[in-house]
DOTI-907353 format. One record per residue (C-alpha): residue in three letters; residue number from 1; z, y, x. Coordinates in steps of 0.001 Angstrom, whole numbers, plus 524288, in hexadecimal, padded with zeros to 5 digits. Example, Ala and Ser with C-alpha at 12.3 -4.5 7.8 and 13.67 -1.06 7.14 Angstrom:
<atoms>
ATOM    aa     i      zz      yy      xx
ATOM   ALA     1   81E78   7EE6C   8300C
ATOM   SER     2   81BE4   7FBDC   83566
</atoms>
This chain:
<atoms>
ATOM    aa     i      zz      yy      xx
ATOM   UNK     1   960FA   22C48   54E3A
ATOM   UNK     2   96DE2   22BC5   55433
ATOM   UNK     3   97961   2304F   54CDA
ATOM   UNK     4   980C7   2348E   55405
ATOM   UNK     5   98267   244FF   5518D
ATOM   UNK     6   97D2C   24E22   55812
ATOM   UNK     7   9842D   25760   56019
ATOM   UNK     8   98408   267A8   56334
ATOM   UNK     9   97C6D   26359   57032
ATOM   UNK    10   972D8   25E44   56AB9
ATOM   UNK    11   96F89   2695A   563E0
ATOM   UNK    12   96F02   271C0   56F5B
ATOM   UNK    13   966C5   26485   575FF
ATOM   UNK    14   95CD7   26709   5693D
ATOM   UNK    15   95B6A   273DF   56BBB
ATOM   UNK    16   95938   27197   57811
ATOM   UNK    17   94C1E   269A5   576B0
ATOM   UNK    18   94751   2713A   56AD7
ATOM   UNK    19   9471B   27C83   57666
ATOM   UNK    20   937A7   27F26   571BC
ATOM   UNK    21   93618   27679   5686D
ATOM   UNK    22   93C9E   27DDC   55D0D
ATOM   UNK    23   93DFE   28AB1   5579B
ATOM   UNK    24   94B5D   29323   55E0A
ATOM   UNK    25   94B81   29CCF   54EAE
ATOM   UNK    26   95341   2A724   54FDE
ATOM   UNK    27   95C8A   2AD67   54960
ATOM   UNK    28   95ADC   2B625   53DC9
ATOM   UNK    29   9633D   2C1FD   535EE
ATOM   UNK    30   95FC4   2C935   52CEC
ATOM   UNK    31   96966   2D5F1   5272C
ATOM   UNK    32   96AD9   2D375   519C3
ATOM   UNK    33   96D41   2C39C   51E95
ATOM   UNK    34   97AC2   2C912   5230C
ATOM   UNK    35   97C50   2D4AC   51701
ATOM   UNK    36   97B69   2C7E7   50D76
ATOM   UNK    37   983A5   2C0C9   5156B
ATOM   UNK    38   98BA6   2C81C   51C03
ATOM   UNK    39   989B5   2C1F9   52759
ATOM   UNK    40   98189   2BF5D   531D1
ATOM   UNK    41   97ABC   2B58F   531FD
ATOM   UNK    42   96FF3   2AF0F   53A71
ATOM   UNK    43   962EA   2A766   5351B
ATOM   UNK    44   95C9B   29D1A   53C60
ATOM   UNK    45   94EC7   29A75   537A8
ATOM   UNK    46   94B38   28E42   53881
ATOM   UNK    47   93E94   28FD2   53029
ATOM   UNK    48   93A98   29858   53D8F
ATOM   UNK    49   938EE   288F1   541CE
ATOM   UNK    50   92F1E   282B3   5452A
ATOM   UNK    51   92B20   27AC8   53B90
ATOM   UNK    52   93406   28565   53270
ATOM   UNK    53   941B7   27E76   53418
ATOM   UNK    54   94BBD   27A9F   53A21
ATOM   UNK    55   94863   26B97   53B7C
ATOM   UNK    56   94023   26B9A   54537
ATOM   UNK    57   94C2E   26E2A   55044
ATOM   UNK    58   95190   25F57   54AF5
ATOM   UNK    59   94442   2564C   54A91
ATOM   UNK    60   940DD   25C05   55679
ATOM   UNK    61   94C48   25887   55DF6
ATOM   UNK    62   94C8B   24C65   5587C
ATOM   UNK    63   93E91   249B1   55BA1
ATOM   UNK    64   9408A   24EDA   568AD
ATOM   UNK    65   94A98   24350   56B0B
ATOM   UNK    66   94226   239B4   566F0
ATOM   UNK    67   93F2E   22FA7   57264
ATOM   UNK    68   92E98   231A7   5756B
ATOM   UNK    69   92EA6   223F0   57013
ATOM   UNK    70   9343E   22653   562F9
ATOM   UNK    71   92B4F   23423   563DA
ATOM   UNK    72   91F87   22A9B   5654C
ATOM   UNK    73   92163   2234E   55753
ATOM   UNK    74   92425   233C4   552F4
ATOM   UNK    75   93021   235D1   5481B
ATOM   UNK    76   9321C   235D7   53930
ATOM   UNK    77   93A66   23F73   53168
ATOM   UNK    78   93C59   24263   52230
ATOM   UNK    79   93C0D   24FAC   51D68
ATOM   UNK    80   93A30   25904   5126B
ATOM   UNK    81   934F2   25F99   51AA9
ATOM   UNK    82   93A0D   269F5   527F5
ATOM   UNK    83   93F22   25DA9   52E98
ATOM   UNK    84   930A2   2564F   52E2E
ATOM   UNK    85   92A91   260CB   5318A
ATOM   UNK    86   932EE   2629C   53DAC
ATOM   UNK    87   930BB   253A5   5422E
ATOM   UNK    88   921C3   255D0   53FEC
ATOM   UNK    89   922DC   26026   54989
ATOM   UNK    90   92C68   25C52   55047
ATOM   UNK    91   923D7   24EA4   552C0
ATOM   UNK    92   91899   256EF   5551E
ATOM   UNK    93   91E78   25F2F   55DAE
ATOM   UNK    94   92066   24FFB   56565
ATOM   UNK    95   91558   24A5D   5634B
ATOM   UNK    96   918EC   240CD   5583F
ATOM   UNK    97   9169B   23D53   54DFB
ATOM   UNK    98   92101   2410E   53FE0
ATOM   UNK    99   92166   23BC3   534CB
ATOM   UNK   100   9265F   241FD   52955
ATOM   UNK   101   92C62   23C86   51D41
ATOM   UNK   102   92DD0   246DC   51229
ATOM   UNK   103   930BF   24A01   50318
ATOM   UNK   104   92348   24AF1   4FB04
ATOM   UNK   105   92A65   255F5   4F596
ATOM   UNK   106   92CC9   25D0D   502A7
ATOM   UNK   107   92795   26BAB   50427
ATOM   UNK   108   918F9   26A28   507C4
ATOM   UNK   109   9188E   27398   5135F
ATOM   UNK   110   92374   26A89   516C0
ATOM   UNK   111   91B71   26153   5144C
ATOM   UNK   112   90E22   26685   51AF0
ATOM   UNK   113   915A8   26D87   52639
ATOM   UNK   114   91A6A   261B3   52A92
ATOM   UNK   115   90EEE   2587F   5290A
ATOM   UNK   116   907D4   264F2   532FA
ATOM   UNK   117   9118D   25F46   53DE5
ATOM   UNK   118   9092F   251EA   53A77
ATOM   UNK   119   9133A   2494F   53656
ATOM   UNK   120   910E1   23F10   52E1C
ATOM   UNK   121   9163A   2434B   52162
ATOM   UNK   122   91BBC   238D4   517FE
ATOM   UNK   123   92069   23CF8   508C8
ATOM   UNK   124   92B5D   2366B   50108
ATOM   UNK   125   9319B   2397E   4F5CE
ATOM   UNK   126   94018   24155   4FAAC
ATOM   UNK   127   94542   23B2E   4EE21
ATOM   UNK   128   94238   22DF8   4EF3F
ATOM   UNK   129   940B2   2281D   4FC04
ATOM   UNK   130   94B92   2297A   50763
ATOM   UNK   131   9476A   22F85   5125F
ATOM   UNK   132   94EAB   22C12   51B2B
ATOM   UNK   133   94910   21CF4   5179A
ATOM   UNK   134   93BA0   221BC   516E0
ATOM   UNK   135   93D3C   2292E   523FD
ATOM   UNK   136   94225   21C2A   52C26
ATOM   UNK   137   93608   214C2   523AD
ATOM   UNK   138   92C38   21E5F   529C3
ATOM   UNK   139   9347C   21E5C   53842
ATOM   UNK   140   932BA   20F6C   5396D
ATOM   UNK   141   923FD   20E54   5350F
ATOM   UNK   142   92151   2174C   53F78
ATOM   UNK   143   9294B   213ED   54A6C
ATOM   UNK   144   92F2D   22417   548B0
ATOM   UNK   145   93B8C   22C17   54B5E
ATOM   UNK   146   94097   23120   53D70
ATOM   UNK   147   9459F   23EA5   54042
ATOM   UNK   148   94E79   241EA   53529
ATOM   UNK   149   95171   24F48   53100
ATOM   UNK   150   95F67   250E4   533B2
ATOM   UNK   151   966D0   244C9   534E0
ATOM   UNK   152   9631B   24297   5449E
ATOM   UNK   153   96BE7   246F6   54F35
ATOM   UNK   154   95E79   24CC2   553A0
ATOM   UNK   155   95B2D   25573   54A64
ATOM   UNK   156   9692B   258B2   54682
ATOM   UNK   157   9694A   25FEF   55793
ATOM   UNK   158   95CEF   26571   553E9
ATOM   UNK   159   95E96   26B4F   54778
ATOM   UNK   160   96C11   2711A   54EC0
ATOM   UNK   161   962FA   27A7E   559B4
ATOM   UNK   162   963D4   28016   54C57
ATOM   UNK   163   971FD   28697   54E28
ATOM   UNK   164   97187   285A4   55D27
ATOM   UNK   165   965CD   29274   55BA5
ATOM   UNK   166   96CD9   29823   55141
ATOM   UNK   167   979EF   29863   556D9
ATOM   UNK   168   973AE   29CE3   5645A
ATOM   UNK   169   96BF5   2A81E   55D81
ATOM   UNK   170   976C2   2AAC8   559D5
ATOM   UNK   171   9807C   2ACF4   56688
ATOM   UNK   172   97724   2B312   56C2C
ATOM   UNK   173   9764E   2BE15   560C5
ATOM   UNK   174   98876   2BBE4   56277
ATOM   UNK   175   98920   2B5DA   55654
ATOM   UNK   176   99140   2A7CB   5527D
ATOM   UNK   177   98F1C   2A408   54542
ATOM   UNK   178   99B1D   2A0A1   53B4F
ATOM   UNK   179   99278   29D97   5317A
ATOM   UNK   180   9851F   29364   53107
ATOM   UNK   181   97E3A   28CA9   52549
ATOM   UNK   182   97223   284DE   52816
ATOM   UNK   183   96954   27E25   52079
ATOM   UNK   184   96E52   26E63   51CED
ATOM   UNK   185   965D4   262BC   51649
ATOM   UNK   186   96A3A   256CD   51E61
ATOM   UNK   187   96FCB   25EF6   52814
ATOM   UNK   188   96993   25C52   53566
ATOM   UNK   189   9679E   26E41   537EF
ATOM   UNK   190   973A6   26E00   533BF
ATOM   UNK   191   97C63   262FC   53B1C
ATOM   UNK   192   9744A   269D6   545CA
ATOM   UNK   193   975E0   277D1   545DE
ATOM   UNK   194   98559   271C2   544A2
ATOM   UNK   195   987A3   26B89   55198
ATOM   UNK   196   98108   278FD   55548
ATOM   UNK   197   98D54   27FE6   54E57
ATOM   UNK   198   996F6   277D5   55416
ATOM   UNK   199   99422   27A56   5619F
ATOM   UNK   200   99018   289B8   561E7
ATOM   UNK   201   9964C   28FDB   55293
ATOM   UNK   202   9A2A8   284F8   54F59
ATOM   UNK   203   9A90F   28ED4   54A13
ATOM   UNK   204   99E85   2928F   53E8D
ATOM   UNK   205   99CC2   28C25   531B7
ATOM   UNK   206   9901C   283FB   52EDF
ATOM   UNK   207   98B2F   28347   5209A
ATOM   UNK   208   9819C   278F8   51DCD
ATOM   UNK   209   97ABF   27DBB   51335
ATOM   UNK   210   970F2   2778D   50656
ATOM   UNK   211   96962   277F6   4FB0F
ATOM   UNK   212   971BE   27572   4EEAF
ATOM   UNK   213   96FC2   26773   4EAE9
ATOM   UNK   214   96E2E   26159   4F8CD
ATOM   UNK   215   97915   266C0   4FE96
ATOM   UNK   216   97E2E   25AB4   50405
ATOM   UNK   217   98350   25C50   511ED
ATOM   UNK   218   98D7A   268AD   50802
ATOM   UNK   219   992DE   25E0D   4FE47
ATOM   UNK   220   992EE   25231   50C2F
ATOM   UNK   221   99A10   25D87   5140C
ATOM   UNK   222   9A509   25DB6   50A72
ATOM   UNK   223   9A600   24DFC   5053B
ATOM   UNK   224   9A7C8   24BEE   512C9
ATOM   UNK   225   99DDC   24283   51660
ATOM   UNK   226   98C32   24173   51008
ATOM   UNK   227   989E4   243C8   504D7
ATOM   UNK   228   97AD4   241FD   4FEC2
ATOM   UNK   229   9761E   24A75   4F5B7
ATOM   UNK   230   97403   24947   4E6BC
ATOM   UNK   231   96ACD   24957   4DE6E
ATOM   UNK   232   95DDE   250D5   4E405
ATOM   UNK   233   9600D   25FBC   4E135
ATOM   UNK   234   9553D   26CB3   4E5F2
ATOM   UNK   235   94E99   26889   4ED69
ATOM   UNK   236   94952   27666   4EFED
ATOM   UNK   237   9508C   275DC   4FFC3
ATOM   UNK   238   947DB   26915   5031B
ATOM   UNK   239   94B15   26A42   511EE
ATOM   UNK   240   95A81   266E8   50FAF
ATOM   UNK   241   959DC   25B99   5037D
ATOM   UNK   242   960D6   250E7   50C79
ATOM   UNK   243   965CA   2459E   50577
ATOM   UNK   244   973F8   2481D   50C49
ATOM   UNK   245   97A7C   24AA5   5190C
ATOM   UNK   246   97693   24616   525D5
ATOM   UNK   247   97E91   23B46   52E58
ATOM   UNK   248   97C58   242EA   53ABF
ATOM   UNK   249   97B93   24F00   533FE
ATOM   UNK   250   98713   250C6   52897
ATOM   UNK   251   992B0   24D64   53434
ATOM   UNK   252   98E7D   258D6   53D14
ATOM   UNK   253   98D0C   2607F   532E2
ATOM   UNK   254   99B62   25C1E   52AD9
ATOM   UNK   255   9A282   25E3A   539B8
ATOM   UNK   256   99F88   26C20   53788
ATOM   UNK   257   997E2   2712C   52B59
ATOM   UNK   258   9A1CD   27B5D   523A1
ATOM   UNK   259   99A36   276EC   51952
ATOM   UNK   260   98EE4   277FB   50F37
ATOM   UNK   261   989FF   280FA   50480
ATOM   UNK   262   97D25   27DAF   4FDA0
ATOM   UNK   263   97272   28851   4F854
ATOM   UNK   264   96BBE   289FC   4EBB8
ATOM   UNK   265   95DF4   28A6A   4EB9C
ATOM   UNK   266   95E40   29797   4E7CE
ATOM   UNK   267   96431   29D57   4F0DF
ATOM   UNK   268   95B2F   294F7   4FA4B
ATOM   UNK   269   95019   29B71   4F32C
ATOM   UNK   270   956FA   2A8DD   4F92B
ATOM   UNK   271   95C47   2A50C   50723
ATOM   UNK   272   94D91   2A33E   507D9
ATOM   UNK   273   94856   2B112   500C9
ATOM   UNK   274   95317   2B5FE   50B21
ATOM   UNK   275   94EFD   2AF74   51723
ATOM   UNK   276   94008   2B483   51359
ATOM   UNK   277   94102   2C1C0   51075
ATOM   UNK   278   94B1F   2C466   51B3C
ATOM   UNK   279   94AA7   2BD5B   52655
ATOM   UNK   280   93B2C   2BA28   52470
ATOM   UNK   281   93D58   2AA31   52588
ATOM   UNK   282   93728   2A2B1   51B10
ATOM   UNK   283   940E0   29723   5196A
ATOM   UNK   284   94060   28A3C   5105C
ATOM   UNK   285   94CDA   286F2   50563
ATOM   UNK   286   95468   27DC8   50DE7
ATOM   UNK   287   950B8   285FA   51A63
ATOM   UNK   288   95746   29032   51147
ATOM   UNK   289   9649B   289EA   50E97
ATOM   UNK   290   96E51   29146   51A27
ATOM   UNK   291   96ADD   29D66   51502
ATOM   UNK   292   96B57   29A12   50965
ATOM   UNK   293   97931   29925   50A4C
ATOM   UNK   294   97AA7   2A531   511FE
ATOM   UNK   295   9728E   2AE47   50952
ATOM   UNK   296   97CCC   2A8F7   4FD71
ATOM   UNK   297   989BA   2A9F7   5045C
ATOM   UNK   298   98C06   29BDC   50639
ATOM   UNK   299   98BA2   29B4C   5130A
ATOM   UNK   300   99183   2A8D5   51729
ATOM   UNK   301   998FB   2AF0D   522E6
ATOM   UNK   302   99C33   2BD18   51F9E
ATOM   UNK   303   99D96   2C607   52C0E
ATOM   UNK   304   998E9   2B851   533B3
ATOM   UNK   305   98C1F   2B23C   5392F
ATOM   UNK   306   984CA   2A91F   532A7
ATOM   UNK   307   97B8B   2A1F7   53843
ATOM   UNK   308   97006   29ACB   52CB5
ATOM   UNK   309   963E2   2921E   52CC8
ATOM   UNK   310   95824   2947A   5270E
ATOM   UNK   311   95431   2866D   529CC
ATOM   UNK   312   9482B   28500   52566
ATOM   UNK   313   93991   28BF4   51FB1
ATOM   UNK   314   93100   28266   51C6D
ATOM   UNK   315   93168   28584   50CAC
ATOM   UNK   316   9271B   283FA   504A4
ATOM   UNK   317   92126   2901C   500A2
ATOM   UNK   318   924C0   28DA8   4EF93
ATOM   UNK   319   93182   28C9F   4F36D
ATOM   UNK   320   93157   298CA   4FC62
ATOM   UNK   321   92B28   2A0E6   4F145
ATOM   UNK   322   935B2   299AB   4E74B
ATOM   UNK   323   93D20   29FC0   4F0DF
ATOM   UNK   324   9383E   2AEB5   4F47B
ATOM   UNK   325   937F0   2AFF2   4E325
ATOM   UNK   326   94675   2A9AB   4E082
</atoms>
């Protein structure tokens, strides 16, 4: 893997490479959302993406850039679900083998969806096993290539197509976001979106949004260097439970992000219910944190334009029932 930081041109190239392989998801609006925020809110609904999250973009871009010999030996990754499913789908698309290390307590719906693509699932203890070491061991055994969940230039570039599409679709409406809220775990989606905003809307304030107790990006931005998460907190937002920002993602995010905010479980459930009731989108907890921040007023632009990503919709039915009942 190259340690060279990706650029906006890499995002542009990824968009061309992914055309016809991933969906160009639409922009959604709702008058109640505008009324509640006092802004024009543009929602990018990645639950409508194939595999149900934005992760397919980065995984597919990285897989497409592998040479034929590397493809012959397949890919390996570790994931709580969305990236694993995306790698499995990308491998299936390109006729490769995929081995996915997944926490043994990962959402059953994500494990089943990953297995349906034909991937080999290797379970591990989320709190007792170093997932990066495990992935390295699995890759060495198989001669396979590791596609990390976020800290990889090709993955970052692929994820940046989320913001590229949003900005281009907004421009077609005569709109430019003043503020952008993005769900943040390890920072791959955030970094890719930053690259697009730096090029096409450099005056916009881009905010990283994380769940309470897993706000390593917020704290790292404030400290000016990478800070790891502390003792395990709530696992509700399972798709965002990274140990710390990435060595590639953090330098990109640090140079441009306006800051980071954290949202509560109650705010996450409110966002999930709002997305279901009004946008007709099923959103998972981790995929809802950016919308939660906008609804709670933690990310705001009165009289302006707000872009917000719902990043995934692969939610366990029991968890979704809790959101609807909250």
